[in-house]
Each structure stands twice: as C-alpha cells, then as structure tokens.
DSSP file (Angstrom, degrees, kcal/mol; ACC not computed):
  #  RESIDUE AA STRUCTURE BP1 BP2  ACC     N-H-->O    O-->H-N    N-H-->O    O-->H-N    TCO  KAPPA ALPHA  PHI   PSI    X-CA   Y-CA   Z-CA
    1    1 A X     >        0   0    0      0, 0.0     4,-1.8     0, 0.0     5,-0.2   0.000 360.0 360.0 360.0 107.2  -14.8   12.1   -0.2
    2    2 A X  H  >  +     0   0    0      1,-0.2     4,-3.0     2,-0.2     5,-0.2   0.836 360.0  60.4 -65.6 -34.1  -13.7   13.5    3.1
    3    3 A X  H  > S+     0   0    0      2,-0.2     4,-2.1     1,-0.2    -1,-0.2   0.932 107.4  45.4 -61.0 -45.1  -14.1   10.1    4.9
    4    4 A X  H  > S+     0   0    0      2,-0.2     4,-2.1     1,-0.2    -1,-0.2   0.928 114.4  48.1 -64.0 -45.4  -11.5    8.5    2.6
    5    5 A X  H  X S+     0   0    0     -4,-1.8     4,-2.3     1,-0.2    -2,-0.2   0.919 110.7  50.9 -62.6 -43.7   -9.1   11.4    2.9
    6    6 A X  H  X S+     0   0    0     -4,-3.0     4,-2.5     1,-0.2    -1,-0.2   0.896 109.3  51.7 -62.0 -39.7   -9.4   11.5    6.7
    7    7 A X  H  X S+     0   0    0     -4,-2.1     4,-2.3    -5,-0.2    -1,-0.2   0.905 110.3  47.7 -63.2 -41.8   -8.7    7.7    6.8
    8    8 A X  H  X S+     0   0    0     -4,-2.1     4,-2.5     2,-0.2    -1,-0.2   0.878 111.8  50.9 -66.2 -37.6   -5.6    8.1    4.8
    9    9 A X  H  X S+     0   0    0     -4,-2.3     4,-2.5     2,-0.2    -2,-0.2   0.914 110.0  49.3 -65.0 -42.6   -4.5   11.0    7.0
   10   10 A X  H  X S+     0   0    0     -4,-2.5     4,-1.9     2,-0.2    -2,-0.2   0.911 111.7  49.2 -63.3 -42.9   -5.0    8.9   10.1
   11   11 A X  H  < S+     0   0    0     -4,-2.3     4,-0.3     1,-0.2    -2,-0.2   0.933 111.7  49.2 -60.6 -46.4   -3.0    6.1    8.6
   12   12 A X  H >< S+     0   0    0     -4,-2.5     3,-0.7     1,-0.2    -2,-0.2   0.911 114.3  44.5 -61.3 -43.4   -0.2    8.5    7.6
   13   13 A X  H 3< S+     0   0    0     -4,-2.5    -1,-0.2     1,-0.2    -2,-0.2   0.801 128.2  26.9 -72.3 -28.7    0.0   10.0   11.1
   14   14 A X  T >< S+     0   0    0     -4,-1.9     3,-2.7    -5,-0.2    -1,-0.2  -0.058  72.8 137.8-125.7  31.5   -0.2    6.7   13.0
   15   15 A X  G X   +     0   0    0     -3,-0.7     3,-1.6    -4,-0.3    -1,-0.1   0.739  66.9  66.6 -58.4 -25.2    1.2    4.2   10.6
   16   16 A X  G 3  S+     0   0    0      1,-0.3    -1,-0.3    -3,-0.1    -2,-0.1   0.666  95.7  59.4 -68.3 -14.3    3.2    2.4   13.4
   17   17 A X  G <  S+     0   0    0     -3,-2.7   100,-2.6    -6,-0.2     2,-0.3   0.278  98.8  76.6 -94.8   9.6   -0.1    1.4   14.8
   18   18 A X  E <   -A  116   0A   0     -3,-1.6     2,-0.4    98,-0.3    98,-0.2  -0.854  67.4-139.1-122.9 155.2   -1.2   -0.5   11.7
   19   19 A X  E     -A  115   0A   0     96,-3.5    96,-2.0    -2,-0.3     2,-0.5  -0.880  12.2-153.5-104.9 143.5   -0.4   -3.8   10.0
   20   20 A X  E     -AB 114  28A   0      8,-0.7     8,-2.6    -2,-0.4     2,-0.4  -0.983  16.8-174.0-120.0 118.8    0.1   -4.0    6.2
   21   21 A X  E     -AB 113  27A   0     92,-2.9    92,-2.5    -2,-0.5     2,-0.5  -0.952  13.9-167.6-121.7 129.7   -0.7   -7.5    4.8
   22   22 A X  E >>  -AB 112  26A   0      4,-2.2     4,-3.6    -2,-0.4     3,-1.5  -0.976  24.7-133.7-115.7 124.2   -0.3   -8.7    1.2
   23   23 A X  T 34 S+     0   0    0     88,-2.7    -1,-0.1    -2,-0.5    89,-0.1   0.811 101.7  36.9 -50.0 -45.0   -2.0  -11.9    0.4
   24   24 A X  T 34 S+     0   0    0     87,-0.1    -1,-0.3     1,-0.1    -3,-0.0   0.581 128.8  33.5 -87.4  -8.8    0.9  -13.7   -1.4
   25   25 A X  T <4 S-     0   0    0     -3,-1.5     2,-0.3     1,-0.2    -2,-0.2   0.766  96.1-137.9-111.8 -42.5    3.6  -12.3    0.8
   26   26 A X  E  <  -B   22   0A   0     -4,-3.6    -4,-2.2    20,-0.0    -1,-0.2  -0.749  55.7 -10.5 108.9-162.0    2.2  -11.9    4.3
   27   27 A X  E     -B   21   0A   0     -2,-0.3     2,-0.3    -6,-0.2    -6,-0.2  -0.492  65.3-162.9 -74.3 140.5    2.7   -9.0    6.7
   28   28 A X  E     -B   20   0A   0     -8,-2.6    -8,-0.7    -2,-0.2     2,-0.3  -0.857  25.2-101.7-120.6 158.2    5.3   -6.4    5.7
   29   29 A X  E     -C   45   0A   0     16,-3.0    16,-1.8    -2,-0.3     2,-0.8  -0.630  26.1-139.4 -78.9 132.7    7.1   -3.8    7.8
   30   30 A X  E     +C   44   0A   0     -2,-0.3    14,-0.2   -12,-0.2     3,-0.1  -0.849  29.8 170.0 -92.8 109.0    5.7   -0.2    7.4
   31   31 A X  E     -     0   0A   0     12,-2.6     2,-0.3    -2,-0.8    13,-0.2   0.798  59.3  -4.6 -93.8 -32.5    8.9    1.9    7.3
   32   32 A X  E     -C   43   0A   0     11,-1.4    11,-2.6   -17,-0.1     2,-0.4  -0.955  54.0-170.6-164.1 140.7    7.6    5.3    6.2
   33   33 A X  E     +C   42   0A   0     -2,-0.3     2,-0.4     9,-0.2     9,-0.2  -0.993   7.3 178.4-139.3 130.8    4.4    7.0    5.1
   34   34 A X  E     -C   41   0A   0      7,-3.1     7,-2.7    -2,-0.4     2,-0.4  -0.983   8.1-168.5-130.1 143.7    3.8   10.5    3.6
   35   35 A X  E     +C   40   0A   0     -2,-0.4     2,-0.3     5,-0.2     5,-0.2  -0.974  20.9 152.1-133.3 119.0    0.7   12.1    2.4
   36   36 A X  E >   -C   39   0A   0      3,-2.2     3,-1.5    -2,-0.4    -2,-0.0  -0.968  67.4  -9.2-150.0 129.8    0.9   15.4    0.5
   37   37 A X  T 3  S-     0   0    0     -2,-0.3     3,-0.1     1,-0.3    24,-0.1   0.888 128.0 -52.6  51.3  47.2   -1.4   16.9   -2.1
   38   38 A X  T 3  S+     0   0    0      1,-0.2    23,-2.9    22,-0.1     2,-0.5   0.672 112.6 121.6  64.6  19.7   -3.5   13.7   -2.4
   39   39 A X  E <   -CD  36  60A   0     -3,-1.5    -3,-2.2    21,-0.2     2,-0.6  -0.966  46.7-161.9-115.2 120.7   -0.4   11.6   -3.1
   40   40 A X  E     -CD  35  59A   0     19,-3.1    19,-2.8    -2,-0.5     2,-0.5  -0.901  10.2-177.4-104.0 116.2    0.3    8.8   -0.6
   41   41 A X  E     +CD  34  58A   0     -7,-2.7    -7,-3.1    -2,-0.6     2,-0.3  -0.956   7.3 171.2-116.1 130.0    3.9    7.6   -0.7
   42   42 A X  E     -CD  33  57A   0     15,-2.3    15,-3.0    -2,-0.5     2,-0.5  -0.980  23.9-148.9-139.8 150.7    4.9    4.6    1.5
   43   43 A X  E     +CD  32  56A   0    -11,-2.6   -12,-2.6    -2,-0.3   -11,-1.4  -0.987  21.8 175.9-120.7 126.5    8.0    2.4    2.0
   44   44 A X  E     -CD  30  55A   0     11,-2.8    11,-3.2    -2,-0.5     2,-0.3  -0.848   6.8-166.8-122.9 159.2    7.5   -1.2    3.1
   45   45 A X  E     +CD  29  54A   0    -16,-1.8   -16,-3.0    -2,-0.3     2,-0.3  -0.992  10.3 164.9-146.9 156.1   10.0   -4.0    3.6
   46   46 A X  E     - D   0  53A   0      7,-2.1     7,-3.2    -2,-0.3     2,-0.4  -0.979  33.8-109.3-161.3 163.5   10.0   -7.7    4.1
   47   47 A X  E     - D   0  52A   0     -2,-0.3     2,-0.4     5,-0.2     5,-0.2  -0.843  23.5-176.1-100.6 136.0   12.3  -10.8    3.9
   48   48 A X  E >   - D   0  51A   0      3,-2.5     3,-2.2    -2,-0.4     2,-0.4  -0.903  67.5 -53.3-130.9 102.3   11.9  -13.4    1.2
   49   49 A X  T 3  S-     0   0    0     -2,-0.4    -2,-0.0     1,-0.3     0, 0.0  -0.541 122.4 -21.2  63.7-124.1   14.3  -16.3    1.8
   50   50 A X  T 3  S+     0   0    0     -2,-0.4     2,-0.3    -3,-0.1    -1,-0.3   0.392 119.7  99.9 -95.5   2.8   17.7  -14.6    2.2
   51   51 A X  E <   -D   48   0A   0     -3,-2.2    -3,-2.5    24,-0.0     2,-0.6  -0.696  62.3-146.8 -94.5 140.8   16.7  -11.4    0.3
   52   52 A X  E     -D   47   0A   0     -2,-0.3    24,-0.6    -5,-0.2     2,-0.4  -0.931  24.8-162.2 -99.2 119.7   15.7   -8.1    1.9
   53   53 A X  E     -DE  46  75A   0     -7,-3.2    -7,-2.1    -2,-0.6     2,-0.4  -0.862   9.2-158.5-110.8 138.3   13.0   -6.6   -0.3
   54   54 A X  E     -DE  45  74A   0     20,-2.4    20,-3.2    -2,-0.4     2,-0.5  -0.936   5.2-160.7-112.8 135.6   11.9   -2.9   -0.3
   55   55 A X  E     -DE  44  73A   0    -11,-3.2   -11,-2.8    -2,-0.4     2,-0.6  -0.970   1.2-163.4-117.7 126.3    8.6   -1.8   -1.7
   56   56 A X  E     -DE  43  72A   0     16,-2.6    16,-2.5    -2,-0.5     2,-0.5  -0.952   8.9-165.6-109.3 121.2    7.9    1.8   -2.7
   57   57 A X  E     -DE  42  71A   0    -15,-3.0   -15,-2.3    -2,-0.6     2,-0.5  -0.924   9.3-179.1-110.1 125.2    4.2    2.6   -3.1
   58   58 A X  E     +DE  41  70A   0     12,-2.6    12,-1.6    -2,-0.5     2,-0.4  -0.933  13.4 170.8-126.5 106.3    3.1    5.8   -4.9
   59   59 A X  E     -DE  40  69A   0    -19,-2.8   -19,-3.1    -2,-0.5     2,-0.4  -0.923  19.4-154.9-122.0 141.0   -0.6    6.3   -5.0
   60   60 A X  E     -DE  39  68A   0      8,-3.1     8,-2.5    -2,-0.4     2,-0.4  -0.929  25.3-117.2-114.5 137.6   -2.7    9.2   -6.0
   61   61 A X  E     - E   0  67A   0    -23,-2.9     6,-0.2    -2,-0.4     2,-0.1  -0.578  32.1-151.3 -73.9 127.7   -6.3    9.8   -4.8
   62   62 A X    >   -     0   0    0      4,-2.8     3,-2.0    -2,-0.4    -1,-0.0  -0.290  35.6 -87.6 -90.4-178.3   -8.8    9.7   -7.6
   63   63 A X  T 3  S+     0   0    0      1,-0.3    -1,-0.1     2,-0.1    -2,-0.1   0.706 128.0  54.4 -65.1 -20.2  -12.1   11.6   -7.8
   64   64 A X  T 3  S-     0   0    0      2,-0.2    -1,-0.3   -60,-0.0     3,-0.1   0.370 120.7-106.3 -93.6   3.4  -13.9    8.7   -6.0
   65   65 A X  S <  S+     0   0    0     -3,-2.0    24,-0.5     1,-0.3     2,-0.4   0.546  77.1 133.9  86.3   7.5  -11.5    8.9   -3.1
   66   66 A X        -     0   0    0     22,-0.1    -4,-2.8    20,-0.0     2,-0.6  -0.763  54.1-132.6 -93.8 135.3   -9.6    5.7   -4.0
   67   67 A X  E     +EF  61  87A   0     20,-2.7    20,-2.5    -2,-0.4     2,-0.3  -0.779  33.6 175.3 -88.6 123.1   -5.8    5.8   -4.0
   68   68 A X  E     +EF  60  86A   0     -8,-2.5    -8,-3.1    -2,-0.6     2,-0.3  -0.950  19.9  88.9-130.4 146.8   -4.3    4.2   -7.2
   69   69 A X  E     -EF  59  85A   0     16,-2.3    16,-2.5    -2,-0.3     2,-0.3  -0.941  64.1 -41.0 169.1-143.1   -0.8    3.9   -8.5
   70   70 A X  E     -EF  58  84A   0    -12,-1.6   -12,-2.6    -2,-0.3     2,-0.4  -0.893  25.1-158.4-123.3 147.2    2.2    1.6   -8.5
   71   71 A X  E     -EF  57  83A   0     12,-2.5    12,-2.6    -2,-0.3     2,-0.5  -0.999  16.6-164.4-118.4 126.3    4.1   -0.5   -6.0
   72   72 A X  E     -EF  56  82A   0    -16,-2.5   -16,-2.6    -2,-0.4     2,-0.5  -0.954   3.9-155.5-115.6 124.5    7.7   -1.2   -7.0
   73   73 A X  E     -EF  55  81A   0      8,-3.1     7,-3.3    -2,-0.5     8,-1.4  -0.857  13.6-171.1-101.8 130.1    9.6   -4.0   -5.3
   74   74 A X  E     -EF  54  79A   0    -20,-3.2   -20,-2.4    -2,-0.5     2,-0.4  -0.930  14.3-165.6-122.5 145.5   13.4   -3.8   -5.3
   75   75 A X  E >  S-EF  53  78A   0      3,-2.6     3,-2.1    -2,-0.4   -22,-0.1  -0.997  83.9 -12.2-126.1 124.2   16.1   -6.2   -4.2
   76   76 A X  T 3  S-     0   0    0    -24,-0.6    -1,-0.1    -2,-0.4     3,-0.1   0.859 130.2 -55.5  52.8  38.2   19.7   -4.8   -3.8
   77   77 A X  T 3  S+     0   0    0      1,-0.2     2,-0.4   -23,-0.0    -1,-0.3   0.414 115.5 113.5  79.5  -2.0   18.5   -1.6   -5.5
   78   78 A X  E <  S-F   75   0A   0     -3,-2.1    -3,-2.6     1,-0.0     2,-0.3  -0.854  74.3-108.9-107.0 139.1   17.3   -3.4   -8.6
   79   79 A X  E     +F   74   0A   0     -2,-0.4    -5,-0.3    -5,-0.2     3,-0.1  -0.462  34.4 175.2 -67.4 124.8   13.7   -3.6   -9.6
   80   80 A X  E     -     0   0A   0     -7,-3.3     2,-0.3     1,-0.4    -6,-0.2   0.833  66.2 -20.2 -93.5 -46.0   12.2   -7.1   -9.1
   81   81 A X  E     -F   73   0A   0     -8,-1.4    -8,-3.1     2,-0.0    -1,-0.4  -0.986  50.0-152.9-160.1 156.8    8.6   -6.3  -10.0
   82   82 A X  E     -F   72   0A   0     -2,-0.3     2,-0.3   -10,-0.2   -10,-0.2  -0.999  19.5-177.3-134.8 133.0    6.2   -3.4  -10.3
   83   83 A X  E     -F   71   0A   0    -12,-2.6   -12,-2.5    -2,-0.4     2,-0.3  -0.931  29.5-114.7-129.8 152.1    2.4   -3.8   -9.9
   84   84 A X  E     +FG  70 100A   0     16,-1.9    16,-3.4    -2,-0.3     2,-0.3  -0.617  43.7 178.6 -75.9 145.9   -0.6   -1.6  -10.2
   85   85 A X  E     -FG  69  99A   0    -16,-2.5   -16,-2.3    -2,-0.3     2,-0.3  -0.981  17.8-167.8-147.8 158.9   -2.3   -1.2   -6.8
   86   86 A X  E     -FG  68  98A   0     12,-1.6    12,-1.3    -2,-0.3     2,-0.4  -0.992   2.3-165.7-146.8 151.3   -5.3    0.6   -5.2
   87   87 A X  E     -FG  67  97A   0    -20,-2.5   -20,-2.7    -2,-0.3     2,-0.5  -0.999   8.2-158.9-137.2 138.8   -6.4    1.2   -1.7
   88   88 A X  E     - G   0  96A   0      8,-2.8     8,-1.6    -2,-0.4     2,-0.2  -0.978  22.9-147.2-116.3 117.4   -9.8    2.4   -0.3
   89   89 A X  E     - G   0  95A   0     -2,-0.5     6,-0.3   -24,-0.5     2,-0.2  -0.579   2.4-145.9 -89.0 145.3   -9.4    3.9    3.2
   90   90 A X    >   -     0   0    0      4,-3.3     3,-2.0    -2,-0.2    -1,-0.0  -0.618  35.9-102.7 -96.0 165.2  -12.0    3.7    6.0
   91   91 A X  T 3  S+     0   0    0      1,-0.3   -81,-0.1    -2,-0.2     4,-0.0   0.712 120.1  60.7 -66.5 -18.3  -12.3    6.6    8.4
   92   92 A X  T 3  S-     0   0    0      2,-0.1    -1,-0.3   -82,-0.0     3,-0.1   0.400 121.7-103.3 -87.4   4.0  -10.4    4.7   11.1
   93   93 A X  S <  S+     0   0    0     -3,-2.0    -2,-0.1     1,-0.4     2,-0.1   0.258  83.7 124.4  94.1 -11.8   -7.3    4.5    8.9
   94   94 A X        -     0   0    0     -5,-0.1    -4,-3.3   -76,-0.0    -1,-0.4  -0.362  38.0-178.7 -73.6 163.4   -7.8    0.9    7.9
   95   95 A X  E     -GH  89 114A   0     19,-2.1    19,-2.6    -6,-0.3     2,-0.3  -0.984  19.4-156.7-156.7 162.3   -7.9    0.1    4.2
   96   96 A X  E     +GH  88 113A   0     -8,-1.6    -8,-2.8    -2,-0.3     2,-0.3  -0.972  32.6 115.9-141.1 159.0   -8.4   -2.7    1.6
   97   97 A X  E     -GH  87 112A   0     15,-1.9    15,-2.2    -2,-0.3     2,-0.3  -0.916  42.5-110.7 176.9-153.3   -7.5   -3.0   -2.0
   98   98 A X  E     -GH  86 111A   0    -12,-1.3   -12,-1.6    13,-0.3     2,-0.4  -0.994  14.6-110.8-161.2 167.7   -5.2   -5.2   -4.1
   99   99 A X  E     -G   85   0A   0     11,-2.4     2,-0.5    -2,-0.3   -14,-0.2  -0.812  33.4-156.9 -94.9 144.1   -2.2   -5.6   -6.3
  100  100 A X  E     -G   84   0A   0    -16,-3.4   -16,-1.9    -2,-0.4     5,-0.1  -0.975  18.0-170.7-131.1 120.9   -2.9   -6.1  -10.0
  101  101 A X  S    S+     0   0    0     -2,-0.5    -1,-0.1   -18,-0.2     4,-0.1   0.815  92.0  38.8 -74.0 -31.3   -0.5   -7.7  -12.4
  102  102 A X  S    S-     0   0    0      2,-0.3    -1,-0.2   -18,-0.1     3,-0.1   0.546 113.3-105.2-102.0  -8.7   -2.6   -6.8  -15.5
  103  103 A X  S    S+     0   0    0    -19,-0.1     2,-0.4     1,-0.1   -18,-0.1   0.162 100.1  74.5 103.4 -18.7   -3.8   -3.3  -14.6
  104  104 A X  S    S-     0   0    0    -20,-0.1    -2,-0.3     0, 0.0    -3,-0.1  -0.997  89.9-108.0-127.7 131.5   -7.4   -4.4  -13.8
  105  105 A X        +     0   0    0     -2,-0.4     2,-0.3    -5,-0.1    -5,-0.1  -0.214  42.5 173.5 -58.3 144.1   -8.3   -6.2  -10.6
  106  106 A X    >   -     0   0    0      4,-0.1     3,-1.6     1,-0.0    -1,-0.0  -0.922  48.3 -99.9-142.3 169.6   -9.2   -9.9  -10.9
  107  107 A X  T 3  S+     0   0    0     -2,-0.3     4,-0.1     1,-0.3    -2,-0.1   0.663 120.0  58.4 -66.8 -14.4   -9.9  -12.7   -8.5
  108  108 A X  T 3  S+     0   0    0      2,-0.1    -1,-0.3     0, 0.0     2,-0.2   0.524  83.7 100.0 -91.7  -6.7   -6.4  -13.9   -8.9
  109  109 A X  S <  S-     0   0    0     -3,-1.6    -9,-0.1     1,-0.1     2,-0.1  -0.574  84.6 -98.5 -84.1 144.3   -4.7  -10.7   -7.8
  110  110 A X        -     0   0    0     -2,-0.2   -11,-2.4     1,-0.1     2,-0.3  -0.336  34.4-128.0 -63.8 135.4   -3.3  -10.5   -4.2
  111  111 A X  E     - H   0  98A   0    -13,-0.2   -88,-2.7    -4,-0.1     2,-0.4  -0.624  18.3-151.6 -81.3 141.5   -5.5   -8.7   -1.7
  112  112 A X  E     -AH  22  97A   0    -15,-2.2   -15,-1.9    -2,-0.3     2,-0.4  -0.957  14.3-176.4-116.0 133.6   -4.0   -5.9    0.3
  113  113 A X  E     -AH  21  96A   0    -92,-2.5   -92,-2.9    -2,-0.4     2,-0.5  -0.996  15.0-166.0-133.7 132.4   -5.2   -5.1    3.8
  114  114 A X  E     +AH  20  95A   0    -19,-2.6   -19,-2.1    -2,-0.4     2,-0.3  -0.982  26.0 166.6-112.3 122.9   -4.2   -2.4    6.3
  115  115 A X  E     -A   19   0A   0    -96,-2.0   -96,-3.5    -2,-0.5     2,-0.1  -0.930  39.6 -96.3-135.9 158.1   -5.6   -3.0    9.8
  116  116 A X  E      A   18   0A   0     -2,-0.3   -98,-0.3   -98,-0.2   -99,-0.0  -0.469 360.0 360.0 -71.5 144.8   -5.0   -1.7   13.3
  117  117 A X              0   0    0   -100,-2.6    -1,-0.1    -2,-0.1   -99,-0.1   0.473 360.0 360.0 -69.0 360.0   -2.6   -3.7   15.4
C-alpha cells in the first residue's frame, strides 16, 4: 500500500511537526524516528512522577501496510514493560493504533494517536 508507506515516510521526515499520544500516559516527546526497509524505529520519552522513561518502538510494515511490533519502556536502562503495538498511517503522516498487553487488540488496550501539531 503506497499510501501507508508515504504516510510513514512523511512522519519520519517531519516527526518534529507531530504529536504522539498514548491514552494511559498522555503526550510523549518524539526524540528520533528512522524508516528503513519497511522498519520504523522511534525513540520517545516522557516523565512519570520523578522517573524519566524512554520508549523504543520497533515496527515492521506487514503486507496490509500496517506497522506492527514492540514498544519497550525503560527506566534507568532497565526494562519496565514491553507491549505489542501497531500503527496505521494516513497519507498526511498522521496515524492511529494501539498498545496491546495480550498480543491482540482489545477495548481495554491504550489507543495511540500520531497527529499534526
């Protein structure tokens, strides 16, 4: 799907112009985004109480154009949690998806939204 790929490319090239929102956390800082060979790698960060948390997202584009993979959250270099995640990009670089604790999306899993600032 070229539309999905173009949206991911636009997001990667202009990530500073986007907001990344996770339903249970809020907005996070987009620190770095790379797209190579259908693999989207991003680093996000946010504050939780007195902790600075880093999230590394590694997603691969599937045959339907959806990026799927893992997001790993670390505190002080130690893994706090790892979740399955997926994103579906629009041609303007925005996207929606979710984090999944169980491996399959459910109504209880946090929604993820990438939107233009």
